PDB file of N, CA, C and O in Angstrom:
ATOM      1  N   MET A   1     -10.984  -2.494 -16.924  1.00  0.00           N
ATOM      2  CA  MET A   1     -10.626  -1.968 -15.622  1.00  0.00           C
ATOM      3  C   MET A   1      -9.369  -1.129 -15.765  1.00  0.00           C
ATOM      4  O   MET A   1      -8.371  -1.594 -16.317  1.00  0.00           O
ATOM      5  N   ALA A   2      -9.407   0.075 -15.284  1.00  0.00           N
ATOM      6  CA  ALA A   2      -8.255   0.970 -15.376  1.00  0.00           C
ATOM      7  C   ALA A   2      -7.215   0.588 -14.332  1.00  0.00           C
ATOM      8  O   ALA A   2      -7.547   0.190 -13.215  1.00  0.00           O
ATOM      9  N   GLU A   3      -5.980   0.716 -14.711  1.00  0.00           N
ATOM     10  CA  GLU A   3      -4.889   0.428 -13.791  1.00  0.00           C
ATOM     11  C   GLU A   3      -4.087   1.686 -13.567  1.00  0.00           C
ATOM     12  O   GLU A   3      -3.989   2.545 -14.443  1.00  0.00           O
ATOM     13  N   ALA A   4      -3.517   1.784 -12.388  1.00  0.00           N
ATOM     14  CA  ALA A   4      -2.679   2.924 -12.057  1.00  0.00           C
ATOM     15  C   ALA A   4      -1.367   2.401 -11.500  1.00  0.00           C
ATOM     16  O   ALA A   4      -1.309   1.321 -10.911  1.00  0.00           O
ATOM     17  N   LYS A   5      -0.332   3.172 -11.693  1.00  0.00           N
ATOM     18  CA  LYS A   5       0.975   2.794 -11.183  1.00  0.00           C
ATOM     19  C   LYS A   5       1.522   3.963 -10.385  1.00  0.00           C
ATOM     20  O   LYS A   5       1.546   5.097 -10.864  1.00  0.00           O
ATOM     21  N   ALA A   6       1.957   3.684  -9.178  1.00  0.00           N
ATOM     22  CA  ALA A   6       2.511   4.730  -8.322  1.00  0.00           C
ATOM     23  C   ALA A   6       3.871   4.272  -7.820  1.00  0.00           C
ATOM     24  O   ALA A   6       4.056   3.107  -7.470  1.00  0.00           O
ATOM     25  N   ILE A   7       4.804   5.186  -7.791  1.00  0.00           N
ATOM     26  CA  ILE A   7       6.155   4.894  -7.323  1.00  0.00           C
ATOM     27  C   ILE A   7       6.440   5.796  -6.137  1.00  0.00           C
ATOM     28  O   ILE A   7       6.222   7.006  -6.195  1.00  0.00           O
ATOM     29  N   LEU A   8       6.926   5.202  -5.073  1.00  0.00           N
ATOM     30  CA  LEU A   8       7.235   5.953  -3.862  1.00  0.00           C
ATOM     31  C   LEU A   8       8.742   5.927  -3.650  1.00  0.00           C
ATOM     32  O   LEU A   8       9.360   4.863  -3.632  1.00  0.00           O
ATOM     33  N   ARG A   9       9.317   7.094  -3.492  1.00  0.00           N
ATOM     34  CA  ARG A   9      10.767   7.187  -3.308  1.00  0.00           C
ATOM     35  C   ARG A   9      11.085   7.993  -2.060  1.00  0.00           C
ATOM     36  O   ARG A   9      10.256   8.752  -1.559  1.00  0.00           O
ATOM     37  N   HIS A  10      12.283   7.815  -1.579  1.00  0.00           N
ATOM     38  CA  HIS A  10      12.826   8.581  -0.456  1.00  0.00           C
ATOM     39  C   HIS A  10      11.997   8.418   0.816  1.00  0.00           C
ATOM     40  O   HIS A  10      11.706   9.391   1.511  1.00  0.00           O
ATOM     41  N   VAL A  11      11.628   7.192   1.104  1.00  0.00           N
ATOM     42  CA  VAL A  11      10.904   6.888   2.332  1.00  0.00           C
ATOM     43  C   VAL A  11      11.771   5.946   3.149  1.00  0.00           C
ATOM     44  O   VAL A  11      12.318   4.977   2.623  1.00  0.00           O
ATOM     45  N   ARG A  12      11.891   6.234   4.430  1.00  0.00           N
ATOM     46  CA  ARG A  12      12.699   5.380   5.293  1.00  0.00           C
ATOM     47  C   ARG A  12      11.864   4.185   5.738  1.00  0.00           C
ATOM     48  O   ARG A  12      11.273   4.176   6.818  1.00  0.00           O
ATOM     49  N   LEU A  13      11.835   3.198   4.885  1.00  0.00           N
ATOM     50  CA  LEU A  13      11.057   1.995   5.139  1.00  0.00           C
ATOM     51  C   LEU A  13      11.791   0.834   4.488  1.00  0.00           C
ATOM     52  O   LEU A  13      12.127   0.881   3.305  1.00  0.00           O
ATOM     53  N   ALA A  14      12.033  -0.202   5.268  1.00  0.00           N
ATOM     54  CA  ALA A  14      12.753  -1.356   4.741  1.00  0.00           C
ATOM     55  C   ALA A  14      11.920  -2.045   3.662  1.00  0.00           C
ATOM     56  O   ALA A  14      10.711  -2.208   3.827  1.00  0.00           O
ATOM     57  N   PRO A  15      12.547  -2.444   2.570  1.00  0.00           N
ATOM     58  CA  PRO A  15      11.807  -3.098   1.483  1.00  0.00           C
ATOM     59  C   PRO A  15      11.069  -4.355   1.931  1.00  0.00           C
ATOM     60  O   PRO A  15       9.969  -4.628   1.452  1.00  0.00           O
ATOM     61  N   ARG A  16      11.648  -5.105   2.823  1.00  0.00           N
ATOM     62  CA  ARG A  16      10.995  -6.332   3.286  1.00  0.00           C
ATOM     63  C   ARG A  16       9.712  -6.013   4.055  1.00  0.00           C
ATOM     64  O   ARG A  16       8.704  -6.704   3.906  1.00  0.00           O
ATOM     65  N   LYS A  17       9.755  -4.969   4.874  1.00  0.00           N
ATOM     66  CA  LYS A  17       8.563  -4.587   5.632  1.00  0.00           C
ATOM     67  C   LYS A  17       7.476  -4.050   4.707  1.00  0.00           C
ATOM     68  O   LYS A  17       6.292  -4.322   4.904  1.00  0.00           O
ATOM     69  N   ALA A  18       7.883  -3.292   3.709  1.00  0.00           N
ATOM     70  CA  ALA A  18       6.910  -2.768   2.747  1.00  0.00           C
ATOM     71  C   ALA A  18       6.305  -3.903   1.938  1.00  0.00           C
ATOM     72  O   ALA A  18       5.110  -3.889   1.644  1.00  0.00           O
ATOM     73  N   ARG A  19       7.120  -4.883   1.577  1.00  0.00           N
ATOM     74  CA  ARG A  19       6.640  -6.000   0.766  1.00  0.00           C
ATOM     75  C   ARG A  19       5.578  -6.804   1.505  1.00  0.00           C
ATOM     76  O   ARG A  19       4.643  -7.304   0.880  1.00  0.00           O
ATOM     77  N   LEU A  20       5.704  -6.940   2.828  1.00  0.00           N
ATOM     78  CA  LEU A  20       4.690  -7.653   3.614  1.00  0.00           C
ATOM     79  C   LEU A  20       3.319  -7.010   3.452  1.00  0.00           C
ATOM     80  O   LEU A  20       2.309  -7.701   3.320  1.00  0.00           O
ATOM     81  N   ILE A  21       3.295  -5.701   3.463  1.00  0.00           N
ATOM     82  CA  ILE A  21       2.030  -4.977   3.344  1.00  0.00           C
ATOM     83  C   ILE A  21       1.524  -4.995   1.908  1.00  0.00           C
ATOM     84  O   ILE A  21       0.337  -5.218   1.671  1.00  0.00           O
ATOM     85  N   VAL A  22       2.410  -4.763   0.956  1.00  0.00           N
ATOM     86  CA  VAL A  22       2.008  -4.687  -0.451  1.00  0.00           C
ATOM     87  C   VAL A  22       1.476  -6.033  -0.934  1.00  0.00           C
ATOM     88  O   VAL A  22       0.545  -6.076  -1.738  1.00  0.00           O
ATOM     89  N   ASP A  23       2.053  -7.121  -0.455  1.00  0.00           N
ATOM     90  CA  ASP A  23       1.576  -8.443  -0.863  1.00  0.00           C
ATOM     91  C   ASP A  23       0.144  -8.706  -0.388  1.00  0.00           C
ATOM     92  O   ASP A  23      -0.590  -9.467  -1.018  1.00  0.00           O
ATOM     93  N   MET A  24      -0.253  -8.075   0.723  1.00  0.00           N
ATOM     94  CA  MET A  24      -1.622  -8.271   1.219  1.00  0.00           C
ATOM     95  C   MET A  24      -2.650  -7.601   0.319  1.00  0.00           C
ATOM     96  O   MET A  24      -3.784  -8.071   0.226  1.00  0.00           O
ATOM     97  N   VAL A  25      -2.274  -6.508  -0.346  1.00  0.00           N
ATOM     98  CA  VAL A  25      -3.252  -5.753  -1.132  1.00  0.00           C
ATOM     99  C   VAL A  25      -3.087  -5.930  -2.635  1.00  0.00           C
ATOM    100  O   VAL A  25      -3.937  -5.479  -3.403  1.00  0.00           O
ATOM    101  N   ARG A  26      -2.029  -6.566  -3.062  1.00  0.00           N
ATOM    102  CA  ARG A  26      -1.805  -6.752  -4.501  1.00  0.00           C
ATOM    103  C   ARG A  26      -2.900  -7.637  -5.090  1.00  0.00           C
ATOM    104  O   ARG A  26      -3.208  -8.699  -4.548  1.00  0.00           O
ATOM    105  N   GLY A  27      -3.485  -7.193  -6.206  1.00  0.00           N
ATOM    106  CA  GLY A  27      -4.526  -7.958  -6.878  1.00  0.00           C
ATOM    107  C   GLY A  27      -5.935  -7.578  -6.465  1.00  0.00           C
ATOM    108  O   GLY A  27      -6.899  -8.025  -7.086  1.00  0.00           O
ATOM    109  N   ARG A  28      -6.074  -6.769  -5.439  1.00  0.00           N
ATOM    110  CA  ARG A  28      -7.401  -6.332  -4.996  1.00  0.00           C
ATOM    111  C   ARG A  28      -7.757  -5.022  -5.682  1.00  0.00           C
ATOM    112  O   ARG A  28      -6.889  -4.321  -6.204  1.00  0.00           O
ATOM    113  N   ASN A  29      -9.040  -4.704  -5.675  1.00  0.00           N
ATOM    114  CA  ASN A  29      -9.406  -3.394  -6.198  1.00  0.00           C
ATOM    115  C   ASN A  29      -9.088  -2.336  -5.137  1.00  0.00           C
ATOM    116  O   ASN A  29      -8.772  -2.671  -3.995  1.00  0.00           O
ATOM    117  N   ALA A  30      -9.174  -1.079  -5.514  1.00  0.00           N
ATOM    118  CA  ALA A  30      -8.714   0.004  -4.644  1.00  0.00           C
ATOM    119  C   ALA A  30      -9.511   0.080  -3.344  1.00  0.00           C
ATOM    120  O   ALA A  30      -8.934   0.312  -2.281  1.00  0.00           O
ATOM    121  N   ALA A  31     -10.814  -0.110  -3.413  1.00  0.00           N
ATOM    122  CA  ALA A  31     -11.643  -0.008  -2.208  1.00  0.00           C
ATOM    123  C   ALA A  31     -11.304  -1.113  -1.208  1.00  0.00           C
ATOM    124  O   ALA A  31     -11.200  -0.857  -0.008  1.00  0.00           O
ATOM    125  N   GLU A  32     -11.135  -2.327  -1.697  1.00  0.00           N
ATOM    126  CA  GLU A  32     -10.773  -3.435  -0.812  1.00  0.00           C
ATOM    127  C   GLU A  32      -9.397  -3.216  -0.209  1.00  0.00           C
ATOM    128  O   GLU A  32      -9.189  -3.457   0.980  1.00  0.00           O
ATOM    129  N   ALA A  33      -8.458  -2.759  -1.027  1.00  0.00           N
ATOM    130  CA  ALA A  33      -7.096  -2.536  -0.553  1.00  0.00           C
ATOM    131  C   ALA A  33      -7.063  -1.467   0.533  1.00  0.00           C
ATOM    132  O   ALA A  33      -6.363  -1.626   1.533  1.00  0.00           O
ATOM    133  N   LEU A  34      -7.806  -0.387   0.351  1.00  0.00           N
ATOM    134  CA  LEU A  34      -7.844   0.665   1.370  1.00  0.00           C
ATOM    135  C   LEU A  34      -8.475   0.157   2.661  1.00  0.00           C
ATOM    136  O   LEU A  34      -8.047   0.540   3.750  1.00  0.00           O
ATOM    137  N   ALA A  35      -9.486  -0.699   2.551  1.00  0.00           N
ATOM    138  CA  ALA A  35     -10.120  -1.261   3.746  1.00  0.00           C
ATOM    139  C   ALA A  35      -9.145  -2.159   4.504  1.00  0.00           C
ATOM    140  O   ALA A  35      -9.099  -2.121   5.733  1.00  0.00           O
ATOM    141  N   VAL A  36      -8.373  -2.957   3.788  1.00  0.00           N
ATOM    142  CA  VAL A  36      -7.388  -3.831   4.427  1.00  0.00           C
ATOM    143  C   VAL A  36      -6.311  -2.997   5.105  1.00  0.00           C
ATOM    144  O   VAL A  36      -5.927  -3.279   6.240  1.00  0.00           O
ATOM    145  N   LEU A  37      -5.826  -1.975   4.416  1.00  0.00           N
ATOM    146  CA  LEU A  37      -4.758  -1.146   4.972  1.00  0.00           C
ATOM    147  C   LEU A  37      -5.223  -0.354   6.187  1.00  0.00           C
ATOM    148  O   LEU A  37      -4.444  -0.098   7.105  1.00  0.00           O
ATOM    149  N   LYS A  38      -6.482   0.030   6.190  1.00  0.00           N
ATOM    150  CA  LYS A  38      -7.004   0.831   7.300  1.00  0.00           C
ATOM    151  C   LYS A  38      -6.934   0.063   8.614  1.00  0.00           C
ATOM    152  O   LYS A  38      -6.704   0.661   9.665  1.00  0.00           O
ATOM    153  N   TYR A  39      -7.128  -1.240   8.572  1.00  0.00           N
ATOM    154  CA  TYR A  39      -7.162  -2.044   9.788  1.00  0.00           C
ATOM    155  C   TYR A  39      -5.904  -2.887   9.982  1.00  0.00           C
ATOM    156  O   TYR A  39      -5.914  -3.841  10.759  1.00  0.00           O
ATOM    157  N   THR A  40      -4.832  -2.546   9.289  1.00  0.00           N
ATOM    158  CA  THR A  40      -3.566  -3.247   9.467  1.00  0.00           C
ATOM    159  C   THR A  40      -2.715  -2.464  10.463  1.00  0.00           C
ATOM    160  O   THR A  40      -2.399  -1.301  10.215  1.00  0.00           O
ATOM    161  N   PRO A  41      -2.341  -3.076  11.581  1.00  0.00           N
ATOM    162  CA  PRO A  41      -1.634  -2.335  12.633  1.00  0.00           C
ATOM    163  C   PRO A  41      -0.122  -2.270  12.418  1.00  0.00           C
ATOM    164  O   PRO A  41       0.636  -2.644  13.313  1.00  0.00           O
ATOM    165  N   ARG A  42       0.322  -1.815  11.281  1.00  0.00           N
ATOM    166  CA  ARG A  42       1.754  -1.658  11.020  1.00  0.00           C
ATOM    167  C   ARG A  42       1.992  -0.264  10.471  1.00  0.00           C
ATOM    168  O   ARG A  42       1.153   0.293   9.763  1.00  0.00           O
ATOM    169  N   SER A  43       3.149   0.291  10.807  1.00  0.00           N
ATOM    170  CA  SER A  43       3.443   1.647  10.343  1.00  0.00           C
ATOM    171  C   SER A  43       3.607   1.689   8.828  1.00  0.00           C
ATOM    172  O   SER A  43       3.315   2.709   8.202  1.00  0.00           O
ATOM    173  N   ALA A  44       4.066   0.604   8.239  1.00  0.00           N
ATOM    174  CA  ALA A  44       4.219   0.559   6.785  1.00  0.00           C
ATOM    175  C   ALA A  44       2.867   0.642   6.085  1.00  0.00           C
ATOM    176  O   ALA A  44       2.788   1.098   4.944  1.00  0.00           O
ATOM    177  N   ALA A  45       1.819   0.212   6.747  1.00  0.00           N
ATOM    178  CA  ALA A  45       0.488   0.265   6.143  1.00  0.00           C
ATOM    179  C   ALA A  45       0.047   1.704   5.917  1.00  0.00           C
ATOM    180  O   ALA A  45      -0.634   1.990   4.932  1.00  0.00           O
ATOM    181  N   ARG A  46       0.422   2.613   6.811  1.00  0.00           N
ATOM    182  CA  ARG A  46       0.062   4.024   6.630  1.00  0.00           C
ATOM    183  C   ARG A  46       0.739   4.595   5.394  1.00  0.00           C
ATOM    184  O   ARG A  46       0.128   5.364   4.652  1.00  0.00           O
ATOM    185  N   VAL A  47       1.997   4.224   5.164  1.00  0.00           N
ATOM    186  CA  VAL A  47       2.735   4.724   4.004  1.00  0.00           C
ATOM    187  C   VAL A  47       2.122   4.185   2.718  1.00  0.00           C
ATOM    188  O   VAL A  47       1.925   4.938   1.764  1.00  0.00           O
ATOM    189  N   VAL A  48       1.822   2.905   2.684  1.00  0.00           N
ATOM    190  CA  VAL A  48       1.237   2.289   1.491  1.00  0.00           C
ATOM    191  C   VAL A  48      -0.171   2.833   1.255  1.00  0.00           C
ATOM    192  O   VAL A  48      -0.587   2.997   0.108  1.00  0.00           O
ATOM    193  N   GLU A  49      -0.896   3.109   2.318  1.00  0.00           N
ATOM    194  CA  GLU A  49      -2.242   3.674   2.184  1.00  0.00           C
ATOM    195  C   GLU A  49      -2.182   5.056   1.531  1.00  0.00           C
ATOM    196  O   GLU A  49      -2.988   5.359   0.651  1.00  0.00           O
ATOM    197  N   GLN A  50      -1.246   5.882   1.949  1.00  0.00           N
ATOM    198  CA  GLN A  50      -1.085   7.203   1.342  1.00  0.00           C
ATOM    199  C   GLN A  50      -0.692   7.086  -0.123  1.00  0.00           C
ATOM    200  O   GLN A  50      -1.161   7.854  -0.963  1.00  0.00           O
ATOM    201  N   LEU A  51       0.164   6.128  -0.423  1.00  0.00           N
ATOM    202  CA  LEU A  51       0.593   5.916  -1.803  1.00  0.00           C
ATOM    203  C   LEU A  51      -0.581   5.482  -2.675  1.00  0.00           C
ATOM    204  O   LEU A  51      -0.758   5.994  -3.780  1.00  0.00           O
ATOM    205  N   LEU A  52      -1.376   4.547  -2.186  1.00  0.00           N
ATOM    206  CA  LEU A  52      -2.532   4.067  -2.941  1.00  0.00           C
ATOM    207  C   LEU A  52      -3.558   5.176  -3.143  1.00  0.00           C
ATOM    208  O   LEU A  52      -4.167   5.280  -4.208  1.00  0.00           O
ATOM    209  N   PHE A  53      -3.745   5.994  -2.130  1.00  0.00           N
ATOM    210  CA  PHE A  53      -4.707   7.085  -2.234  1.00  0.00           C
ATOM    211  C   PHE A  53      -4.261   8.117  -3.265  1.00  0.00           C
ATOM    212  O   PHE A  53      -5.099   8.753  -3.904  1.00  0.00           O
ATOM    213  N   SER A  54      -2.954   8.290  -3.432  1.00  0.00           N
ATOM    214  CA  SER A  54      -2.443   9.280  -4.386  1.00  0.00           C
ATOM    215  C   SER A  54      -2.457   8.763  -5.821  1.00  0.00           C
ATOM    216  O   SER A  54      -2.375   9.552  -6.763  1.00  0.00           O
ATOM    217  N   ALA A  55      -2.559   7.454  -5.997  1.00  0.00           N
ATOM    218  CA  ALA A  55      -2.461   6.875  -7.345  1.00  0.00           C
ATOM    219  C   ALA A  55      -3.720   7.077  -8.155  1.00  0.00           C
ATOM    220  O   ALA A  55      -3.790   6.647  -9.306  1.00  0.00           O
TER     221      ALA A  55
END
């Protein structure tokens, strides 16, 4: 299974808020993670979704 690593910088988002979202998708494959992020009603989910899509 191929792995990708993406780093996001210069975003006005608190690390704790981002960690809540990232912990929900960590360990899942990309399709599952995008599905979870799509239906998560938090603004941080949009940022993480864009990051995952770019990776």
